[in-house]
N, C-alpha and C positions, 0 to 999 in steps of 0.2 A: 508634401513630404518627399515627393519623387526627386526633386532637385537638391534637397538638403543633404549635407554631409554629416555622418555620424561617426563617433569613435567606435561604437559597437552596436550591432543589431542582434537582438535575441528573437528567434523564431519559435513560437510555441509558448503558451502561458500556463502550463501545468505548474506544480509546486517547484520543480527544478528550474523551469524557465523564469518564473517569478524571482526565485532566489538569485539566479545568475544576474538578472536585470538589476535587482536591488544592490547586490554587491558591487557591480560595475558602476552604478550610479553613486554609491557611497564614495567611490574613488574620485568623484568629481568629473566623470566622463559624460559625454553626450550619448545617451542610450535610447534606442527605439525598440520597443517590445511589439512584436507582430503576432497576431492571432487570427487563424482562419475562420473560427466561429464568430458569431455576433457578440458572444460574451466570453470573458476570460475564465480560466480556471482549470481546463483540462479535466482530469479525473475528480476535481473538487466541485463540479457544477451541481446545482440543485434545481429541479424543475417540477412542475405539476404534471406527472405522468399518467395519473389515473382519473381523478376528479378534481374540479376546482376547489382550492383550499387545502389540498393534500400535497405537502412538499416532500419530494423524494430525492435522495442523493443518487446521482447517476452511478458513481463507483465508490469512491472513498466515503466512509460513513463514520467510523470510529478512529480516533487519532492518538494512539499511544506514542508514536514516534514524532508527531508534530509538536506535542507538548514537551518532549524530551530533547528535541533538536538543538544542538549547540548553537546553530545560527538563528533559527526562528525565535528562540527564547531571549535573544538579545534585542529583538525588534519591539517597538511600542505598539503591538497589535491590539492589546486590550484598550488602549486609548483611542483606537480607530474603530471601535465598535465590536471587536471580537469578544464573545463571552463563552467561556468553557463551562459545560455542565458535567458534573461528575456523578454517574449513577452509583447508588450505594453498593451494588454488586457489579464488579467490572465485567465478569463473564461467568456463564454457567454452562456446565456440561451434564445435561440430564441423562440418566440411565433408565432403561425400561422398567426397572423395579420401583420407580417413583423417586429414587434418590437422585442427587446431583452433586457433582464436585464444583466448587466455586473458587473463582479467582477474586480475592479481595485486595484492597490496597495494603492492608496489614499482612506482612509475611507470616507473622506468628498466627494470626487468626486463620489464614488459609491452611497452614500446616496443621493446626489443631483439629480441623475438620476431616483430616485424611487418615485418622485411626492409626493403624500400624505403620503407615508411611510418613508419619509426622516428622521423625528425625531425619529420614532420607530426604524429605523435601527441604527441611532447614539446612541440611548439609549441602544440598545441591545449589540452592539459591541464596543462602545467607551471605557467603563471601562476595558474591556478585553484586547483590543489592547494596552491601556496605561500600563497595568501591565503584558504584555504577557511574558516577560522574567521570571518574578517571578512565574507565573502560570505554565510555561512549566516544570520547575523542579519538580513540585508536581504531575501533572497528567501524565507526561511521566515517571512514576515510579511505582514500586509495592506499595501495600497498606502499608502506614507508617504514622508516625506522620508528618503532613505537615509542611513545612518551613513557609508557609504563610496561616494559617488556615482560617482567615477571608476572604481573597481573594478566596481561594478554595471553601469555603462554598457558596459564592455568585455565583461562576461559577456552582457549583453543583446544585443549585436551578433551574437553566435553563437546565443544561446538563442532569439531570435525567428525564426530561420530554420527551414525545413523540414528534418527529419532526412535526407530523401532528397537534397535539394539540397546540404546541407553535406557529407554523406558522400561524394557523388560528386565534389565539387569539391576536397575536402581529401585524400582517400585514393586510392591507386592500386590496391592489391591487394584481391582478393576476401576475403582473410582479415581485413584491417582493416575493410573495408566491412561484412562480415557481423557482426563483433563489435559495431560501431557500431549497425547496424540492429536487432540483437537487444535491445540496451539501449533504444533509442528506442521499440520496439514495446510496452514496458511502459506507455506512455501511452494505449494503447487508442484510437488515432486513425490514420487513413491517414498514412503517412510523408511525403506531399507537402503536408501542412497546416503552416502557420506554427506555431511554438512547439514542434513535436515534437522539435526538437534539444535543447530544454531538459531533457527527461527523461533523455536519454543523458548529457548533461553533468553533471547532478546525481548520477545513480547511479554513474557511473564515478569522478567526483571523490570522492564519499563513500567508495568502495571504497579508493581510494589514501590516503585520510585515516584512516579508522577501520575499514575492512574491511566484509565482508558477513557478520556473525555469525549464529549459530543459538542460540536460548535452549535450554539443556539441559532435556530433559523435554518440550519443546514450547512454543509461543507462549503457552500458558496460564500458564507460569511468569512471563512478563513481566506479564501481567494480574494475577496473584496478588500479585506484589511491589508493583505500583502500589496495589492495593486495601489491602494490609497497611499501606502507608505512610499512606494516607488514614485508615484506622481508628486508627492510632497517633497521628495528629494530633487525633483526637476525632470524626471523621466517622461518620455512620450510614449503613447500607445496608439496602435492602429489595429482595428479588428475588421473581420469580414473579408479577409483576403488570404486564401491558401497559397502558399509559395510552392511552385512546382519546378522552378528553374532559377538559377542564380541571378539572371539579369532582371528579375522582378524586384530585387533588393535595391534600396537606395545606396548611394556611395558610402563606404564604410572602411574602417581599418580591419575589423574583425567581426565575424558573424558566429553566433553560438546557437546551435540547433537543439531544441528540446524535442528531438525526434528519435526514432529507432534507426538502426543501421539500414534497413531496407528503404526507408524513405530518404535517408541521407544519400544513398546510392542513386536513387531516382533524380534527386535534385542536383547533386554535385559529383556524381561518379566519374564523369569525364575529366575531372581535375585531379583525381587520386592516382597514386602509383599503382602498378600492377599488383604488388605484394599487398598493399592495403585493401584494394578491391577484393582480392582473393580471401583475405581475412574476414571482411565484412560479409561476403557471400557465404562463408562457412558459419556465420553466427547462428545460433540455435534458439528458436522460440519454443515456449513450453505449452502446457495445457491451457485451454481457454476456459471461459466461464459462461454459464447460462444464468442470467440475472433476472430477478423478479421483484416487483413492488406491489404491495396491496394497500387498498383503502379498506379499513375495517370499521365495523360498527361498535366494536368493544375490544379490550385488550385480549391478546392471545391467552387462552385458558390452560396454561401448562399445568400438568398434574403436580409437579413440584412447585410449591408456593414460592420458594426463594427464587426460582427461575423467572417468575413473573416480575421480579425486581432487578433483573440483570439487563445491562445495556446491550450486551452481546450474548448470543446463545450458539453453541456448537452442537449440531445434531449429527450423530453418526454412530452412537453406541460405544462399544468397547474398542480398545486399541487395535485389536486384530480386525475388527469390522472396518475401521477407518483405513487401516493399512491395505486391506484387500480392495476396497473401493478405489483408493487412489492408484493402486497398481493397475487395476483394470482400466482406469481412465488413461493412464500413461501408455497402455498397450493399444489404445484406440477404441476401447469399448465404453459403453454407457451403463454404469451399474444401476441395478434396480433400486438399491438403497444408497444413494450418494451421500457423501459428507456434505452437509449444508451449513453455511455461515449465515446467521440471522441477526439483525439488529432491531431494537425496539425503541427508536429515538423518541417517539411521541409520548411514551410513558413519563419522560422527564422534561420534555420540551413541548409545551402546549401550543407553540406557534406552528407545529408541523401539521396539524389537522383541525377541523372544526371541533367545537366544544363537545366532549363526550365521545368523539370518534378517534380513530388511531391509524397510524401507518405501520407497515412492516417492510423490511428490506432484506433480501436474501440472495445468495447465489450458490451454485454448486459447480464443481470442476467438470469439464467435458474435454474430449479430444480437440486439439487445435483445429479451428475452422469448422467445427461441428454446426450443423443446421438442425439437429434433433431438438424437438420441443420437450423440455424436461419439466414442464409445469406439473404434470401429475406426479412424477417421482418426488419433486420437492415438496409439494403439498401433502403427499402421503407421509413424508418424513416428519413434517410439522404435526400432522394429525396423530401420528404415532405417539408423540410425547404431549400433545395438547388436544385430546378428543373434543370435537365440536368446533375446531378452528375453521373448517371450510364453511360452516354455516354463518360465519361472521363476515365473509368477504362481500364487500360492496362493489369493488372493481379491482382489476389487476392489470399490470403492464409487464411485458416480457421483452428481453433481448437475447437472442441466441448468440453464439460466438461470432458468427459473421456479421450480425447486426451490431454487435459491440464495436467491431472494427469499422463498420460503415459510419457509426456515430463518432468514434474517435480513432483516426488512422494509426495512432500509436499502439493500439491494442491489436497487434498482428494476430489474426486467427482467434481473437478473444483473449490473448495473453495480456493480462493487466500488469504483469511484473516486468515487462520490457525485455523478456528473454529468460531462459533457464538460469537459475542461480545455483549451479552445482559447482563442484570443485574445479572443473575445467573452465568455468566462466565467472568465478568469484571475483578475482582481481584482474583478469585479463579481458574483461568485457569492455568494449566489443572486440578488441584486438590486443595482441601482446606488443606493448610499446612502452617507452620510458614514461610517457604521460598518456593515460587512456583517454584524456579529453582532447588532445591534439589529433587532428587527422594528418594525412600525409601532404595535404595542401596548406600552404602558409595562409594563416588568417581564418581558417575554417575549423570550428571546434564543435564538440558534442557534449551535451550536459544532461541527457535524459537518464532514466533508470536503467538504460542499457550501458551505463558507466558505473564504476564503484561509487557508493556502496550498494547500489541496486534499488529494488522497489521499495515503496513506502512513501508516505507524505512526511518528508523530513527536510527536503531542499538541499541536502548536503552534496548531491551530484552537481547541482547548479552552483553551489558555493565554491566547490573546488575547481570546477571548470572556469569560473570567473577569476579565481585566484591565478590560474594558469595564464589566462589572457592578460591579466594585469602585469604579470612578471615578464611575459613575452613582448608586450608592446608599450607598456606605459610606465615602466620603472627603469 
């Protein structure tokens, strides 16, 4: 491959790198996808981290945005072996009183369980769910003239607010407020920051539209299906070579990096303008994660019986508890009772563990670059809502924030979102430019979650970067 000429080279095989490679190959171009690890997938990899026979997702585990993605849903992934599993309860937010707020596929059923907040929930999400397909095309995109400006404006009035402010003003019960806060905290920012409401609005509306599914066999199944489609189109793949400088690349017209700005600077910084380098050096990374996986001899015994049927569980208590924990983390502290995201894939996918045994997947937020071991804090949070959990542990695996970056260099300081997704970096990530995917050097592009629309397994950053390449070079 060293002497072969390509129309485009894509470096990095996360969801956005794969999407970019596929879109370029669909155009009939000669495309090489390069991945530093022996296996493709980026944050979608699945490995045996604890004991033989227990399959654990390294990062991405539940996929509401993948199944809703305007690009992915057009691809024949199910014909290539991808099978989506839909838990009966999408997500649960247990409270210490033994109650739990539930996110169900049905908007009405979710609202019916929220008591006094039934109408408030329907009024908040009803219009969005009704017009979800139209909205998706506008907000999972770079800044542009919207296709549906009135609908997007209505969404924006809510989305630009802080999650804490909107939650307290709209909902009355701790159950509804807790469910809302657990969703918003996926954004890895303090809940009093503007735009944090957007995360909850998107995740919950996606759930009511397409669910929060699990790929059978692990997230690697999604990566493998995307790769197979790329190769079926004629694309080429090279694994096992990390790119650290431009002269390692074969001859090409354009190169698209599924990397964050820091890595891009290391590889190609000497080719960029002074202004562009200044912008990339100012790019801000957010909180990191401390990640855990367990091999268990039985399912997690949550006190709330419906939580035992949920694919995803948010542990953190009331809205104010979660807001306080996230604020502490943002300030560089490690809360005693962190907000914990937990997934129970093996309850619905028996391929994840030996018969009768189970896996569990979880992480909490920590300060960027943290080396603190949060095992005890996370397990105490699970035990708080599921007494007896610790007695079920057969083995465990952990990654602190720095170890997450060592495993995947895209996770700078453990930041799995590719940079802070606040108002200052919402559409100007990684730099304020006519196209966020173009760099200042001709033929060099960026397609990672450090570009719009940001983090999540949806591939839209890669799709739009590829569209930019096609317009610049091949039309």
